[in-house]
Structures are given as structure tokens and as C-alpha cells.
C-alpha positions as CSV (number, residue, x, y, z in Angstrom):
1,M,111.2,89.0,109.1
2,R,108.0,89.5,110.7
3,F,109.0,92.9,112.2
4,R,109.8,94.0,109.0
5,K,106.5,93.2,107.5
6,V,104.8,95.2,110.2
7,L,107.1,98.2,109.6
8,T,106.3,98.2,105.9
9,L,102.4,98.1,106.9
10,V,102.7,101.0,109.3
11,T,104.9,103.1,106.6
12,V,102.3,102.3,103.9
13,S,99.3,103.2,106.1
14,I,101.1,106.6,107.1
15,A,101.8,107.4,103.6
16,G,98.2,106.7,102.6
17,A,97.0,108.9,105.3
18,K,99.3,111.9,104.2
19,L,97.9,111.3,100.6
20,N,94.4,111.4,101.8
21,E,95.2,114.7,103.6
22,L,96.9,116.1,100.7
23,N,94.0,115.2,98.4
24,R,91.4,116.9,101.0
25,Y,93.6,120.0,100.9
26,M,93.7,120.2,97.3
27,N,89.9,119.8,96.9
28,I,89.5,122.6,99.5
29,M,91.8,124.9,97.8
30,S,90.0,124.1,94.4
31,D,86.6,124.7,95.8
32,F,87.9,127.9,97.3
33,G,89.4,129.1,94.2
34,S,86.3,128.3,92.1
35,S,84.1,130.2,94.6
36,A,86.5,133.1,94.4
37,L,86.2,133.1,90.7
38,L,82.4,132.8,90.5
39,K,82.4,135.9,93.0
40,K,84.6,137.9,90.7
41,A,82.3,137.1,87.6
């Protein structure tokens, strides 16, 4: 039972890290998009 708990914690932390990375990527893309729009204007 203990092993299962550890496995769940590891899975959750990995998923959290992936979400964090995705969020950062989306932020970078939106920053890039808005700066490109500003340059066009």
C-alpha cells in the first residue's frame, strides 16, 4: 500500500511539472505574439 502512495505522489509531481512547463510555454508564446502585433502596428 505504501508503494502505491509513493507512486501516486511521483505521478502527481511529474504531471505538475509538465503543467508548469506548458504554462510557461504558453506565456512565452503569448508574449511573442503580442510583441509581434505591436511591431506590425
